[in-house]
C-alpha positions, 0 to 999 in steps of 0.5 A: 207197856201201857199203864191204866190210868187210875183217874181218867185225864189225871196228869199227875201220872205223867207216864209216857200214855197212859191207857184210858177207860171211863164208866159207859154213858149214852153221851160223851164229851171229848174237849181240848179245854178244861174249863168246858169240862169245869164249867159242865162239872158245875152246870150239872152238879147245880142242875141234873134235869138237865141232862137225864142220862149219864155224861162222861168228859175227858180233855183230849190231852190223854188221847194222844197215843193212838194205842190209847185212843184204840183203847178208850174206843173199844172199851168205853164208847161201845154203849155210847150213843153220842159223842161230842169233840170240841177242838181248839186249832184245827183237825190236824191236832187230833186227826187220829182220833177223828178217823178212829171216831168216824169209824166208831160211828159207821160201825153201828146204828144209832150212833152219832158224832158231833165235830166242834170247833173252837173257833169260827175259822175252823167251824166248816172244816170240822163240822162236816166231820161228824155225822152231824153237820151244818146248822146244827154243829155250828149251834152247839160249837158257838154255845161252848164258844160263847159259854155262860150257864145259859148257852151250855143249858141250851147245848145239854137240851140239845144232847138230850133231844138227840139221845131221844132220837129228837131232830132240835132245832139249832140252839143259837146261843145269846151272846154274852159281852166279848170283850168282857171288862173285868175289876175296873178301877179308879186308881192311879198309875199307868194303865196296863191291858190285861187279856185273858180267855173268857172261858176261865171267867165261865168256869170260875177258874179266876186265880190267874187273872186275880194274881196278875191284877194284884202284881201289877198293882203291887207296881203301881200300876192301874190294870185294864182287864178284859176276857175275850172269846178269842183275838181271831175274831175282828170284833173282839180286835176292834172292842179290845182296841177301842176299849184299851185306846180310849183307857190310853194303855201303855202295855198290854199283856196277854195270857191268849194263845195262837195269835191276832193273824193267821200265819199266812197273814202275819208278815203283812201286820196285826191291826189290832197291836198296830192301832195300840203302838204299846209293847205286848206282853205274852204271859205263858199259862203252862198246860202241865203242872208246876212239878213237871215245869220244874224238872223240866229242862225245857220249860214247856211241851210242844203244845205249849211252845206251838200255842203260847210262844211261837204262834204269839210272836206272829203278833210281835209278843214279848216273851216273858215268864210262865205265870200259871201252871193246870193243876188237879183240882178234883176229880167229877164222879159224874163225869168219871174225869180229873178236874184242872185248874190254872194256879197262879206263880205269884213269883214269876207273875211279879217278875211279869210285872215288873218287866211291864213296868219297866216297858212304861217307865222307859215309854214315860221317860223323855228322850234326855233321861233315858238311860241306855246301855249298849253292849258289845260281844266279845269272844274269843277274849281277844282285843282282836276280836270285840264287837261280834255281830255276824254279817254286821259293821258292828262298831261303825253300826254302834258309833251311828246308834251314838250319833242318831241318840245325840240327834233324837234329844239323848243325853250323851255329854259333850257332842265332841265325845263321840267317835266319828266312826267304827274305828274311833269306837273301837280304839277308845274302847281298847284305851281302856280295860277289855276282857283280854288279859294283855289290857290288865293294866289298863284302868276300867270304866268303873266298879263294882264293890263285892259289899254291893254284889254280896248284898244282891246275891243274897238274895238269890235261889240258893240252888243256883248259888250252889250250883254256881260256887261249886264251880267258882267258889263263893263271891270273895274268891272270884278271880275277877276282883281287884283292890280299888279305892272304894266310896269311903276312901278305903281299899276293897275288893271290887269288881271292874266294869269294861265300857265307854259313857256317855253321859246317860249312855253306855258302851260295854264289852260283854262279860267272858263267860269263864271257860278261859280261866281254867282250860279242863272246863271246856272238856268237861263243862258244858252248863258252865254257870256264869262267873260272879264277875260276869253277873257282877257287870249285868248288876252294875249296869242295872243298879248302878247306872240304872239302865232302863234299857239294854241293847244288845249290838249284833249276832250274837251275845253270850247271856242267853246262852247261859245255863238254864230252862229253854224257855219259861225261865225259872227263878234259878236260870242265869239268863234271868240273874244277869238281865232281870226284868229289863228292857231288851233291845237286839239288833240281828241278822235276818237270816238267823231266826233261831238264835234270834229266837233264843233271845226273844224266849230267854232273854225277853228280846225285841228283834230288830232285825236287819239286812245282810250284807251285800252279796255278789257273784265270786267272779275269778281273779288272778291264777284262776283266770289265768287259767280260765284264759288258758283253758279258753285258748286250747280249746280253741286251738284244739278245735281248730286242729292247730299244732299249738294244741299238743303245747297248750295241753301241756302247759295246762297240765303243769298249771293244774299241779301248781294250782292244785285245784280239785279235779287232778284225782281224775285218771286222765288229764283230758277228764281233769282239763273238762273237770277244771273248766266246769269247776272254774264256771262253779266259783266264778257263780259262786255267791259270797260277801262283799262286805258287811252291813252296817245298820241303818243304811243301804250298800254303795250304788254298786253293791246294792245292785249286785244285792239287788239281782241276787234277790232278783235271781230265784223264782218267786211266787210264780214269776221266773228269776230275772236271769231265767227271765232272759234265758227264757226271752232268749229261746235258750234250752239252760236253766241258769237257776237249776242247772249246774254251771259246770253242765255243757251248753247245748249246740243250740245255747252255743249259737244263740249265746255266741250271736248275743256275745259277739266275738269271744272265746268259745262258749262250752258250759252252762257257767259260760252262758249265765256269766252273760245272763248275770251281765244283762241282768246287772245292767237291768237292774242297775237301770231299775236303781236309776245307777250313777256312773261307774256303778258296775265298777266293782262287779266282777268281769262283766263282758261287753255285749257288742253282738246282738242287741236285747230285746225284752221279752214278756218273761223279762218284763215280767220279772222286772214287773215284780222287781218294781213291786216287791223287790225294789221299794222294801229294800231301798226302805231297809235302812230308815226302817232298821234305823227308826226301829232302834229309837221306837224300841228305846221309847218304849214302842211296839216293833212290828213283827215280820218273817225272817228266812234268807233273802235270797231263797226268794223271800222278798217278804222279809223286807223291809228289815227292822222288824221284830222277826217271828220264825214258823208254824212248828206244827206242820214240819218237816214241810212238804219242800222240805221233804222233798229236797231232804228226800231228793238230796238223800237218793243224790248222797246215796248214790254218790257214795255207791260211785265212788266206795263201791257199796251202799252206805249204811250209817251217818251221822248228820248235824241238825241246827235250830236256826237252819230248821226255822229257815228251811222248815225241817230240809235236814229232818226231811233228808234223815227220815228219807236215808232212813226209809220213812216219809212223814204222814200230813194231815189233808187239809191243814198240811199239818204232820200227824204220823211217819210211815216205813216205806217198804224195802221192796219199794225203797230199793236199797238198804235203810241207811242207820242215821245218827243226829246231832242236835244243837241245844237250839233244836231241842229247846225249839223244835221237840216235836221233831224229836219225837217224830225222828224217835217215833220213825228210828222206833218203827224202823228198829221194830221192822223184821228185816235182814241186818244187811238191809237195816243196820238200825234194826239189828243193832237195836236188838243188841242194845235194846234200843234205837234211840239216834238223837244226840245232844248237849247236857239239858239247860246247855248249848254247844260242841266243846271246840270252841273254848280248846281252839281259842285257848290251844290248851289240846295236844292232838284231834283226839282230844278234841273228840274227848270235848265233843263227846262229853258235851254231847252225850245225852240221848234224847228220846220222847212220843209227839203222840204221847197225850201223858207227857204232852209230846215232851222229850227225855234226856238221859246220859248215854256216852257209851251208846254215843261211841257206839253209834259213831264207833261205826259211821261211815260219812259225818254229814253237814247241810248249808240251806243258803249261800249268804254266809258259808262254813268259814263265816261261823265257829258252828261249822267246824264244832259240829261236824269236826267235833263229829269227824274228830269223835268218829276218828278217837273211835274207829282208829281213821276218819270217815268220810266228810260230806258237804250238803248245798241246799240254797237252791232247792231246785238243785241240790248238790253234795260234794266232800268237804274237802272240795267246799274248802277249796271253793271257799279259798278260792271264791271268798278268802283269797278273793281281792273283791272280798279283801277290797271289801273287808278293808272298806270296813276298817277294824271289823274287815281285820276282825272278819279276816282273823276270824275266817283264818281261825275257823278255817284252822280249827276246820283242820284241827279237827277233820285235816280235811283243809288243803295244806297250799292254803295255809300258805295261799292266806299268808301271801294274800294276805300278810305279804301283800303290803297294802293289806298288811299295812292296812291291818296293822293300821285298822287292827294291830291285833288281829294282824299278830293273832293271824300271823301266830295262827300261821305259825301253829297251823305249821307247829301242830303239822297242819301245814306241812309245806310250808317255806322256812323263808315265810315262816320266819317272815311270819315270826318277824312279823309277829314281832312287828304287830306286837310293837304295833300294838303296843303303840296303842 
């Protein structure tokens, strides 16, 4: 129920959508800008004769909910004759309100509507929505944009003329200085640009500017402040650049929203900031009060997140802290509205000023004097898994970085001490203390005395200390302390520091989080504070070593995931305690914008994005090649009527049983053989990693060619993919990009392809044709690269084509032209760009912004890498493309479920991640809405989401699905508006008067009193709870994993995107009982993957979320739900199948593939790391779901640990991983996951544990 606001526009009454009423007046001003209201109130108070009639004013934030808008129009505008709307950001921000006002204006004679744009670029689109458009609307909008008393007088006199029935001339304003310098002083110190909106100055709202300048001067800096109307104006940009360049600004603080470039043009560069070439730090300004921010676990409202964080990231700005909050300052009786001003937070501004000074200090320090810390993540805390970095050979990258720094003049001590490669670096690190308990006897790099830590700790806010000590106790009881000889020779407690030192450069092992200290924490502490030992190592880095910049090498560490606000951190947030105001660089894989954004927004990181690993076709190997040959022989024999056909058929039946392909459930052997043939085609064309990326380098020529082909394969920019183009020129019916590999070839295609290939086995499936096209395409790509002899040696089954020569046609020439222009140059530039970005960042320079996503989904704009990537414009999600794919995927799932189960799907649980949403524009949300029978509504011109609407059952043609979402903590923080839209959808569905069999959500909501369906981790916490248990082994049965998942997931998130009072913010409430009710009913647990640059055994997140949901549902139901996997890697061809089939596919195409195993051996220690990690993830998925095929463990044991060459490699490069893998396989048997283990194989594994233990002890 809506209440009536006691003061119109008062945001302190945060009640979820208050009705607003104002006394009637002939003219009403509705504006997005508080400064408009302040300025008008001040001017009319001084000169009331300017408008001889009453005027009311209101900020549009009070009119967001449709019901509130309807009520306001009905009650407050009944006698109004003129409404002026000033909108910042385009019509999509207030589309429902604009439609209502257009209807209001049309409903009675004498009503006039004037719609004004906040920026010149939106002028035409908005002016035409009013009844007074053209030059008059443009001039009035310009008056408000220019601002100042003189221009406001022009506007008010124009409004008075309109009310008097006149046709006034357009009130063209007198231009004001733009940019306008403010308080420039002749003072010492480095010059710092400061940019805020000129409207604040014109409204007399100067407190933020004055406090910010004082904070900078307190750091010995000389600010050069500028007021601007907008940074989107080219003339303003040039003025800002001229002034700050002339002054030699060494950093810029920017408090304006949006970006200096449009989203569509952001990847091309930001001319203003490129000209200056210095770090640009974003000062956040909350549109809500400090009290609301303080109580919020996310920190900023969705609109602030979009306008002040996500969009400024297009400029490459560094996210800092909230420097000011909008607070009620007065109530204007004449305007009948609350007035708000910015109230600065001097503590947060001081932190921002110190970060600014640190960047300038880094910039001013010569290379030889800079103190740099490279930090390597380490989880689990085992010596086999040091230097995490998804897709990255982190040790090799770090070793290269040390060499680059030495070449650039940094002080790294004696050159002979530098590690020659990544393996040498790792082995030197492991000669000292690591996080692994078995290294406790080895010497650490240094110690931080307890007394030093206590002195710093005493300065921290008491609330945070109480949280930390509630778990870990006071500092002097920390388990990480050990007695050492202190500087005065006296023994005393100190915290060990783990790492290596090379002169003024460190390589540190990131400290462990603390879950390993007490296994019960993994069950009950999703928001675990860091230990004292954790904070002590970062304190040593900052205070003892005096690091000027930290580089966390590779995705990802744990600092940015420490508990605290999602963004706009407070002094109580643990990431701030650890890192402080320290410049932070973060090499990060380009296809993970979500987790990279987490580091940008919670740890002031500058991303240095890097290329994906080399990718290529999996091909077939070993028994799979033999099976394919046997199938080819059988099909040929059957076609010829040979007597051998029945014998081959019998033999094939035996082979299928032996190989346990996921086709044996079909009722007849002929169907199994057909399915097996198609499945082999699918396996052959699977895209897998062919190694790891090394930062600042390119893959070897053969792998570079395959990677380039992966980039050229999808259609893009209106150009067909390369294999598509070949198919078109050859006149083929098949589409190699969108047709399923297992589908049959047309008779015409069989003939054309046979002529192309010459002799060989019968071509039967699309996949057979695709293989030929791939061979042709790879040859073309190698020619473009100018490949040297032998570059095709590692490519799988590249068939010779002795048949008809291929003449390149128009489509292929067009595709190759696109490759030459848009793919090859940026790809070849990646290595040098990555290296230069690191050196530029370490020198305190600006890193250009760039887009993020999966390059193999047709995104050449992501290259070259080496940029500070940004994510998405939150306002348009889900995008229409994402909705379309999600809808088609939903329809496919419903069809498959009906076929398999014989009944309609009614309940489903879906895990939704922030990273995937940033990559694909919201496909998971689109799919969930489609399953529920709800569709998005976008604003016409802007295509921004403005509502959702129910699809009637008669059009839907099937029951609605009750969908429960388990969102990640990142999704919660990054996409509060999507949480709101989905909650709005569930409320709409819950409110329908439909039968329970058609609408199970509504039936459940009628019983429970709500339709909430979004669950996640605790406010300020992240994760799903399974990783610590799996790593420690402290669980007995699958139900224990389900219990941990329930504990970590038991918060229900609600909100409304059109709730003006809350700014669209979301609320969290503990609701484990509600989550249990949902999971006790789910029939299907689904997870989607939107690219094939990795797979579900490349990360712990897959098993934690889908496996956790499954384990929890099984615990509650007593039986396991169906587990489905959605492949959205090709938007033209969404595919869904059971999770069991995906396990089989990944095992055969990657884990057991000699191509991948050989590629891992090329990466030494990190290759062994990757193998051990994949086995861990396989085991964990099996532990939580029971769906991994039993044969997989034996096959891995045979291919990895029983192969002499592979075993020797592991023993040499990473004996810790060799031991871990043998122990993990034995654990799988012990826990009943590997039932069919051969006793002799188990004994060999036990012996291997002993042998590898000996190898470890020799290190």
